[in-house]
C-alpha positions as CSV (number, residue, x, y, z in Angstrom):
1,M,93.4,40.4,58.3
2,D,95.3,38.9,61.3
3,W,93.2,38.6,64.5
4,K,95.7,40.2,66.2
5,I,96.6,43.1,64.4
6,L,92.8,43.4,64.1
7,V,92.4,44.0,68.1
8,G,96.0,46.2,67.8
9,V,93.4,48.5,65.8
10,L,90.9,48.9,67.9
11,V,92.9,48.8,71.2
12,V,94.5,51.9,69.2
13,I,91.5,53.4,67.7
14,L,89.9,53.2,71.4
15,G,92.4,54.6,73.3
16,F,93.0,57.6,71.4
17,S,89.4,58.1,71.7
18,V,89.6,58.0,75.9
19,Y,92.5,60.3,75.4
20,R,90.5,62.7,73.5
21,S,87.7,63.1,76.3
22,C,89.8,63.1,79.4
23,S,92.1,65.2,77.7
24,N,92.5,68.8,80.1
25,D,93.9,69.9,75.9
26,H,90.5,68.6,73.5
27,P,88.4,71.1,71.9
28,A,85.7,72.0,73.1
29,D,82.3,71.7,71.7
30,F,80.2,73.8,69.3
31,D,77.7,74.1,72.1
32,E,80.5,75.5,75.0
33,A,82.7,77.3,72.5
34,Q,79.2,78.7,71.2
35,A,78.5,79.5,75.0
36,Q,81.9,81.5,75.5
37,Q,81.4,83.7,72.6
38,T,78.6,84.7,73.3
39,A,79.6,85.9,76.7
40,A,82.5,87.2,74.9
41,R,80.0,89.2,72.5
42,R,77.7,90.3,75.8
43,E,80.3,91.7,77.9
44,K,81.8,93.6,74.4
45,F,78.2,94.9,74.0
46,E,77.7,95.7,77.6
47,A,80.9,97.5,78.7
48,D,80.1,99.7,75.1
49,R,76.8,100.7,76.5
50,K,78.6,102.2,79.4
51,S,81.3,103.9,77.8
52,R,78.6,105.4,75.2
53,A,76.3,106.9,77.9
54,L,78.8,107.8,80.2
55,Q,80.4,109.5,77.4
56,Q,76.5,111.1,76.7
57,R,76.3,112.0,80.6
58,E,79.3,114.0,81.3
59,K,78.1,116.1,77.5
60,K,75.0,116.5,78.9
61,V,76.6,117.6,82.8
62,A,79.4,119.9,80.7
63,A,75.8,121.9,78.5
64,A,74.0,121.9,81.5
65,R,77.6,123.5,83.5
66,Q,77.1,125.9,80.7
67,D,73.9,126.6,81.2
68,R,73.3,127.3,84.3
69,G,74.9,130.7,84.1
70,S,75.7,132.4,87.3
71,R,75.2,130.5,90.6
72,P,73.2,132.0,94.1
73,P,75.8,132.3,96.5
74,R,76.1,129.7,98.7
75,Q,74.8,129.4,101.7
76,S,75.6,127.5,105.0
77,A,74.0,125.4,107.6
78,R,75.1,124.1,111.2
79,L,74.1,121.2,113.3
80,E,75.4,121.0,117.0
81,N,75.7,118.9,120.0
82,S,78.3,117.8,122.4
83,E,81.3,116.5,120.6
84,F,81.1,117.8,117.3
85,V,80.0,120.8,114.7
86,A,79.0,119.8,111.5
87,T,78.8,122.4,108.5
88,F,76.5,121.2,106.1
89,T,76.5,124.0,102.4
90,T,74.0,124.4,99.5
91,L,77.6,123.2,97.2
92,G,76.1,119.4,96.2
93,G,73.8,119.9,99.9
94,A,77.0,117.9,101.0
95,L,79.0,118.7,104.7
96,E,81.2,121.5,104.4
97,R,82.9,121.0,107.8
98,F,82.9,118.4,110.7
99,E,84.7,120.2,114.1
100,L,85.4,117.8,116.8
101,K,84.9,119.7,120.0
102,N,86.8,117.8,122.7
103,P,90.0,120.1,123.5
104,Q,91.8,117.2,123.4
105,Y,91.8,117.1,119.5
106,L,93.1,119.8,117.9
107,E,96.1,120.4,115.0
108,H,97.0,122.7,112.8
109,E,95.1,125.0,109.5
110,R,96.0,123.5,106.8
111,D,97.8,125.3,103.5
112,W,96.0,124.0,100.9
113,S,98.4,125.5,98.7
114,T,100.6,122.8,99.9
115,G,98.1,120.4,101.2
116,L,100.4,120.2,104.3
117,L,99.0,121.3,108.2
118,N,100.5,124.4,108.7
119,K,102.5,124.3,111.6
120,K,103.2,127.8,112.6
121,S,98.7,128.6,112.8
122,P,97.7,128.0,116.1
123,L,95.9,125.0,116.8
124,R,91.8,125.3,116.5
125,P,89.5,122.4,116.8
126,I,90.4,119.0,113.8
127,N,88.4,118.8,111.1
128,L,86.9,115.2,109.9
129,V,86.4,117.3,106.8
130,T,90.2,116.7,104.5
131,T,89.5,117.6,101.3
132,N,90.0,121.2,99.7
133,P,87.4,123.6,100.8
134,A,88.4,125.6,97.5
135,D,88.0,122.6,95.3
136,D,84.2,122.9,93.7
137,Y,83.8,120.1,91.8
138,W,84.2,115.7,91.9
139,T,87.1,116.3,95.0
140,A,85.4,118.4,97.1
141,F,82.8,117.5,99.7
142,P,82.3,114.1,101.2
143,L,78.4,112.9,101.2
144,R,77.7,114.2,98.3
145,L,75.1,112.7,96.0
146,H,76.0,111.3,92.6
147,F,73.9,108.3,90.2
148,Y,76.2,106.8,88.2
149,E,73.6,105.8,85.5
150,G,70.2,107.8,84.8
151,L,69.4,111.0,85.2
152,D,72.1,112.8,82.3
153,G,72.4,116.2,82.7
154,L,72.0,116.1,86.8
155,L,75.1,117.5,87.8
156,P,77.3,116.2,90.8
157,D,78.7,120.2,92.1
158,G,74.7,121.3,91.8
159,D,73.2,124.0,94.3
160,F,70.5,122.9,96.1
161,E,68.7,125.4,98.4
162,L,68.2,125.1,102.2
163,V,64.5,124.8,103.3
164,D,65.0,124.5,107.1
165,A,67.0,124.2,109.7
166,T,66.7,123.6,113.5
167,E,68.8,122.2,116.1
168,K,68.2,119.2,115.5
169,W,68.0,119.1,111.4
170,I,69.1,120.8,108.3
171,L,67.1,119.9,105.0
172,F,67.6,121.0,101.9
173,R,66.2,120.4,98.0
174,Y,67.3,120.0,94.7
175,D,64.6,121.5,92.2
176,Q,66.7,121.7,88.7
177,P,63.7,122.7,85.8
178,D,65.3,120.8,83.3
179,Q,65.1,117.5,85.1
180,P,62.5,115.1,85.7
181,V,63.0,114.6,89.8
182,V,63.3,116.8,92.5
183,I,65.7,116.0,95.1
184,Y,66.1,116.0,99.5
185,K,68.8,116.1,101.0
186,K,67.7,115.8,105.4
187,Y,70.8,115.5,108.1
188,E,69.5,115.4,111.6
189,L,71.0,114.8,114.9
190,V,70.7,111.7,117.2
191,P,70.1,111.5,121.0
192,D,73.5,112.4,122.9
193,T,74.4,108.3,124.0
194,H,76.0,108.5,120.4
195,P,76.9,111.7,120.2
196,F,79.4,111.0,116.7
197,Q,76.8,109.7,115.3
198,F,73.9,111.5,112.7
199,W,71.5,110.6,109.5
200,L,70.9,111.4,106.3
201,T,67.9,110.9,104.5
202,I,67.6,111.1,100.5
203,R,64.0,111.6,99.2
204,I,63.4,111.5,95.6
205,I,60.5,112.5,93.8
206,N,59.7,111.4,90.2
207,R,57.8,115.0,88.7
208,S,57.2,114.0,85.7
209,S,54.5,112.2,83.2
210,A,57.1,108.9,82.4
211,P,58.7,106.6,83.6
212,V,62.2,107.4,85.6
213,S,65.2,105.1,86.4
214,F,68.9,105.5,87.6
215,R,71.8,104.5,90.2
216,P,72.3,106.7,92.6
217,G,75.1,106.6,95.8
218,V,76.9,108.8,98.8
219,I,80.2,109.5,98.4
220,Q,83.1,110.2,101.4
221,T,85.9,111.3,101.1
222,G,89.2,112.2,102.5
223,F,92.8,113.8,101.5
224,Q,96.8,112.5,101.7
225,P,99.2,114.9,101.1
226,E,102.6,113.0,99.7
227,E,104.5,114.1,101.7
228,E,102.4,113.1,104.8
229,A,102.1,109.3,103.8
230,A,106.0,108.8,103.5
231,S,107.0,105.7,106.6
232,G,110.0,103.2,107.0
233,I,112.6,102.6,110.1
234,F,114.3,106.4,110.2
235,T,111.0,108.2,109.0
236,P,108.6,110.3,111.5
237,Q,105.3,108.4,112.1
238,P,103.4,109.0,108.8
239,N,99.6,110.5,108.7
240,L,98.3,107.8,106.5
241,Q,94.8,108.3,105.1
242,T,92.9,105.3,103.8
243,A,89.8,104.3,102.2
244,G,87.5,101.1,102.5
245,C,84.7,98.7,103.1
246,R,83.2,95.7,105.2
247,A,81.4,93.4,102.9
248,S,80.9,89.8,103.3
249,D,82.4,89.8,107.1
250,N,85.7,90.9,104.9
251,L,87.3,93.8,105.7
252,Y,89.2,95.9,102.6
253,L,90.6,99.4,104.3
254,E,94.2,101.0,102.5
255,P,95.5,103.5,101.5
256,W,96.0,106.1,99.0
257,E,99.0,104.0,97.4
258,E,97.9,100.8,97.6
259,I,93.8,101.3,95.9
260,E,93.1,98.9,93.6
261,E,89.8,99.9,93.5
262,P,87.5,97.0,94.5
263,F,84.2,96.8,93.9
264,F,82.1,94.7,97.1
265,S,78.3,94.1,95.5
266,T,76.8,91.8,98.4
267,G,76.7,92.0,102.8
268,V,78.3,96.0,102.5
269,S,78.1,97.1,106.6
270,F,80.0,100.2,105.6
271,A,82.2,102.0,103.5
272,A,84.5,104.4,105.1
273,V,87.6,106.6,105.3
274,G,89.7,107.6,107.5
275,N,93.3,108.1,109.5
276,Q,94.8,106.8,112.5
277,Y,93.1,108.5,115.0
278,F,89.9,109.5,113.5
279,L,87.4,107.6,110.9
280,S,84.8,108.6,108.4
281,A,82.1,106.1,107.4
282,M,79.1,105.0,106.1
283,L,75.9,102.6,106.8
284,P,73.8,101.3,105.6
285,G,70.5,102.6,107.2
286,D,67.4,101.1,105.2
287,S,66.7,97.5,104.3
288,R,67.5,98.1,100.1
289,P,70.3,96.5,99.4
290,V,73.9,98.2,98.9
291,S,77.3,98.2,96.8
292,C,80.9,99.8,97.6
293,R,83.1,100.9,96.0
294,V,86.5,102.5,96.4
295,T,88.8,104.6,95.1
296,A,92.3,106.8,94.4
297,E,91.7,109.9,92.2
298,T,94.6,111.9,90.2
299,S,94.6,114.5,93.1
300,R,95.2,112.2,95.8
301,V,91.9,112.0,97.1
302,L,90.5,109.0,98.7
303,R,86.7,107.7,97.6
304,A,84.2,105.5,99.6
305,D,81.2,104.7,97.6
306,L,77.5,103.8,99.1
307,Q,75.6,102.6,96.1
308,W,72.5,101.6,95.6
309,G,71.0,99.5,92.6
310,E,69.1,100.3,90.2
311,I,65.8,101.9,91.0
312,D,62.4,102.5,88.5
313,L,60.2,105.6,89.5
314,K,57.0,106.1,87.8
315,P,55.2,109.4,87.9
316,G,54.5,111.2,91.0
317,E,56.2,108.0,92.9
318,D,59.3,108.5,95.1
319,V,62.0,106.3,97.1
320,V,63.6,107.0,100.4
321,L,67.1,106.3,101.2
322,K,68.6,106.4,104.3
323,V,72.2,106.8,106.0
324,K,74.0,106.5,109.5
325,N,77.4,108.6,109.2
326,Y,79.6,108.0,112.0
327,M,82.4,110.5,112.5
328,G,84.7,110.9,115.3
329,P,88.5,109.1,116.9
330,K,88.0,105.1,116.2
331,K,87.8,104.1,119.6
332,Y,86.9,100.3,120.1
333,N,84.3,100.2,122.3
334,L,82.5,103.1,121.1
335,L,82.5,102.2,116.5
336,A,80.7,98.2,118.1
337,S,77.9,100.6,119.9
338,V,77.7,102.1,116.4
339,G,76.7,98.2,114.8
340,G,77.8,97.1,111.2
341,H,81.1,95.5,112.6
342,L,82.8,99.1,112.5
343,E,84.7,98.2,115.1
344,Q,86.8,96.0,112.6
345,A,87.6,99.7,111.3
346,V,90.9,99.0,114.0
347,D,92.8,96.9,112.7
348,Y,95.3,95.3,115.2
349,G,95.1,92.1,112.9
350,M,95.9,88.8,114.3
351,L,96.7,90.1,117.6
352,E,93.8,91.5,118.3
353,P,92.4,89.4,121.2
354,I,95.9,90.6,123.4
355,C,95.2,94.2,122.1
356,R,92.2,94.4,123.2
357,F,92.9,93.1,126.6
358,L,95.6,95.4,126.8
359,L,93.6,98.0,125.9
360,W,90.7,97.6,128.2
361,M,94.2,97.4,131.1
362,L,94.8,100.9,129.6
363,F,91.6,102.6,130.3
364,Y,91.2,101.3,134.1
365,L,94.8,102.3,135.4
366,Q,94.2,105.2,133.4
367,G,90.5,106.5,135.3
368,F,92.3,105.4,138.9
369,V,95.7,108.2,137.8
370,G,93.6,110.8,135.2
371,N,97.5,111.0,133.3
372,W,97.7,108.6,130.0
373,G,101.5,108.5,130.4
374,I,101.4,107.1,133.9
375,A,99.0,104.5,133.1
376,I,101.7,103.4,130.5
377,I,104.3,103.5,132.9
378,L,102.1,101.1,135.5
379,L,100.9,99.2,132.6
380,T,104.5,98.2,131.6
381,L,105.0,97.8,135.6
382,I,102.1,95.1,135.5
383,I,103.2,93.2,132.2
384,K,106.6,92.7,133.4
385,L,105.8,91.2,136.6
386,A,103.6,89.0,134.3
387,L,106.6,87.9,132.6
388,V,108.7,87.4,135.4
389,P,108.7,84.1,135.2
390,L,109.3,83.6,131.8
391,T,112.8,86.3,132.3
392,N,114.6,84.6,134.8
393,K,114.4,81.6,133.3
394,S,115.8,83.4,130.3
395,F,118.6,84.4,133.0
396,K,119.0,80.7,134.1
397,S,120.0,79.8,130.5
398,S,122.3,82.8,130.0
399,N,124.2,82.1,132.5
400,Q,124.7,78.7,131.9
401,M,125.7,78.8,128.2
402,K,128.3,81.5,130.1
403,A,129.8,79.2,132.4
404,L,129.9,76.3,129.1
405,K,132.2,79.8,126.4
406,P,135.6,77.8,127.4
407,E,134.6,74.5,127.3
408,M,133.0,75.7,123.8
409,D,135.8,76.8,122.7
410,E,138.0,73.7,122.8
411,L,135.7,72.3,120.7
412,N,135.7,75.0,118.1
413,I,139.8,74.8,118.2
414,K,139.2,70.5,118.0
415,Y,137.0,69.8,115.4
416,K,137.1,73.2,113.4
417,N,137.7,71.4,110.5
418,D,135.2,68.8,111.4
419,P,131.7,70.5,111.4
420,Q,129.6,67.3,112.0
421,E,131.5,66.1,114.8
422,K,132.1,69.5,116.8
423,Q,127.9,69.4,116.3
424,K,128.0,66.4,118.2
425,A,129.9,67.3,120.7
426,I,128.1,70.4,121.7
427,M,125.3,69.0,121.6
428,A,126.8,65.8,123.7
429,L,128.2,68.7,126.3
430,Y,124.0,69.9,126.9
431,K,123.2,67.0,127.5
432,Q,125.8,66.3,130.0
433,K,126.0,70.0,131.9
434,G,121.5,69.4,131.4
435,V,121.6,73.2,129.6
436,N,119.0,74.0,126.9
437,P,120.1,75.9,123.9
438,L,117.3,77.6,123.3
439,G,116.4,78.5,127.0
440,G,117.7,82.4,126.2
441,C,115.8,82.4,123.6
442,L,112.4,80.8,124.1
443,P,111.6,83.0,126.7
444,M,111.8,86.5,125.1
445,L,110.3,85.1,121.9
446,L,107.2,84.1,123.2
447,Q,106.9,87.9,125.3
448,M,106.9,88.8,121.7
449,P,103.6,88.3,120.7
450,I,103.6,90.8,124.4
451,W,105.6,93.0,122.6
452,F,103.8,94.1,119.5
453,A,100.4,93.7,120.5
454,L,101.7,96.3,122.7
455,F,103.2,98.6,120.1
456,S,100.6,98.0,118.7
457,M,97.7,99.5,121.0
458,L,99.9,102.4,121.8
459,R,99.5,103.4,118.0
460,G,96.3,103.4,117.3
461,S,95.4,104.9,120.2
462,P,93.1,107.8,119.8
463,E,93.2,108.3,123.8
464,L,96.9,109.5,123.5
465,Y,96.3,112.0,120.7
466,R,97.3,115.3,122.1
467,A,97.6,113.5,126.0
468,P,100.1,115.4,127.7
469,F,102.2,113.7,130.5
470,F,103.9,115.8,132.2
471,G,106.5,119.1,131.4
472,W,107.6,119.3,128.0
473,I,105.6,115.9,127.4
474,T,102.4,117.2,126.0
475,D,101.7,115.3,123.6
476,L,101.7,111.3,123.6
477,S,101.1,110.7,119.9
478,A,104.1,112.2,118.3
479,A,107.2,112.7,118.9
480,D,109.1,113.7,122.4
481,P,110.6,117.6,120.8
482,Y,113.8,117.1,122.5
483,F,114.8,113.8,122.3
484,V,114.9,113.2,126.3
485,T,113.1,110.0,126.4
486,P,115.0,108.4,123.4
487,L,118.6,109.4,124.4
488,V,117.8,108.1,127.4
489,M,116.3,105.1,127.0
490,G,119.3,104.7,124.7
491,A,121.5,105.2,127.5
492,L,119.7,101.9,129.1
493,M,119.2,99.9,126.4
494,F,123.7,100.3,126.5
495,V,123.4,99.4,130.4
496,Q,121.2,96.8,129.8
497,Q,122.9,94.9,127.7
498,K,126.3,95.4,129.6
499,M,124.7,93.3,132.1
500,M,123.5,90.6,130.1
501,P,125.5,87.7,130.1
502,M,126.5,86.8,126.8
503,G,128.1,83.4,126.1
504,G,128.0,83.7,122.4
505,D,130.9,85.3,120.0
506,N,133.0,87.8,121.7
507,M,131.5,90.0,117.9
508,Q,127.7,89.0,118.3
509,A,128.2,90.4,121.6
510,K,129.6,93.1,120.5
511,M,127.3,94.5,117.6
512,M,124.6,93.9,120.5
513,L,126.1,96.1,122.6
514,Y,126.4,99.3,120.7
515,I,124.2,98.7,117.6
516,M,121.2,98.0,119.2
517,P,121.4,100.9,121.8
518,V,122.0,103.7,118.5
519,M,118.9,101.9,116.4
520,F,116.4,102.0,118.9
521,T,117.8,105.9,120.1
522,V,117.2,106.8,116.5
523,M,113.8,104.9,115.9
524,M,112.5,105.8,119.0
525,I,113.1,110.3,118.4
526,F,110.3,110.0,115.0
527,L,108.3,107.6,117.0
528,P,105.3,108.9,119.5
529,S,106.7,109.1,123.1
530,G,104.2,106.8,124.4
531,L,106.1,104.1,123.1
532,T,109.0,105.6,124.1
533,L,108.0,106.0,127.0
534,Y,107.1,102.4,127.5
535,I,110.4,100.8,125.7
536,L,111.8,103.9,128.2
537,V,110.1,102.0,132.0
538,N,111.0,98.2,130.4
539,T,114.4,99.4,130.0
540,V,114.3,100.3,133.5
541,L,113.1,97.8,135.2
542,S,114.7,95.2,132.9
543,I,117.4,96.4,134.4
544,A,116.7,96.7,138.1
545,H,115.9,92.7,137.0
546,Q,118.9,91.9,136.0
547,W,120.6,93.4,139.0
548,I,118.2,91.5,141.5
549,L,118.7,87.8,139.4
550,K,122.6,89.0,139.3
551,K,123.0,89.4,143.3
552,M,121.3,86.4,143.3
553,D,123.6,84.6,141.8
554,E,126.2,85.4,143.2
555,R,125.7,84.5,147.0
556,P,127.8,82.3,148.0
557,V,125.4,79.0,148.9
558,A,125.3,77.3,152.4
559,V,126.8,74.3,152.8
560,P,125.6,71.8,155.4
561,V,128.4,70.2,158.4
562,R,128.0,67.1,158.5
563,H,128.1,65.8,162.0
564,H,129.8,62.4,161.9
565,S,129.5,60.3,165.1
566,G,131.4,57.4,164.8
567,K,134.2,55.5,167.5
568,R,137.6,56.6,168.3
């Protein structure tokens, strides 16, 4: 065989071998394939095992519920401090009501035939337990103890016994004769220095003669009426219930429609449900590692679960689990004092530093004037004064562009069939006259983060919840009931647009003149009156500023008289 042919064959074989070894499409070796198949079989076996265990557990729970017979009368006990009244029930040893005592925090009673707030009912202290009190089973009260694995037949809606109750703590016991464990749940107030907090301590004792294993957890719940979840530019502000967890520096907090049932297994610092102004959060209170799961039930109930890992108890052994609870307003500084990075539940997004600074200023001003509406006015004035240099540049640039309009019209006619040359001519004109075409909009764009931050801060501040301003505005967190401020704001925005120097297209100017005030008026009809007040005051200040700048621009420029000294 010719040596060239032999070399060629060897090169081809070697090249094919290299290709096979380097290609991503080459078959996996036997060991790798075997490992993948083993892992798949193990995963399927584990899923089937959990499914069978769940079915078996459901059968035992159903049998236990059928054998339970008549239930003892439900009992309740209360804990009270300067900020709340918490009512606990023997049904599951859970939380039945949680009413805030601040007279600012009021709401209408919820009509459970529709799930909506009954606007005709009198106002009463707000209740942070938002699920249906008539529901005795899965979607009932929060702070229920649940077993995800083990202790089959233990009823999740079991009847606890009220053992003892004092002014500072309440103790429940669950003693089901056919179960190997006895369960105690103790609720305890903390000092008034932390007024919206209380402890839940759970003790589980193995009283049987055999080891027991189980995986427990505690559940916090919320309810989302469908009608109150609708949102849009021209609709009232939605009353959204959210549920979520914080784990490993990541926060997941979503409304009912967007919950994807995430599970966090490490670094969990809290699990919570809440709405725009209030929060119900559970924080791990001991050194045991916990996980967190967020779910959305078909009955529009949101759940946030704190789950412990598997616990093994020998005969006579017990385990103590602790949960710190916060239930109250979503005030940033108050949440930060709780720990667990709970302040992150107030989501200001990327503008958080600006929002926190503006919130600090608002608190500072309110401390002087004692009225949140006046504090908003003063804050708007301060922000407006701080942005005066940018506004002046924008107004000056707009006037320059307006002065160039005749020459721009000539260029549009001259180069109407040659866009490239027209663009070159326009840029040459800008350079000749020393005009920056972005000078009018750039200062406005620089102000946008401040405006959005103020909008976000005012929209979610519980300090404005039912906070009165004056006259007919009795709630800065609700829309103006008579639409006075939105209509006045719309009329003033029209005046502002008329005063604005327009150097662009006439049609565009007309659209800005008529469409913008109408659009903003309709939007403000449904938004909180605190936001409308801010935009109204900002519009008034903008009109005054533009009027001053216009008058200054119209002043005659004094031409210096030159004295010529010459010889006759």
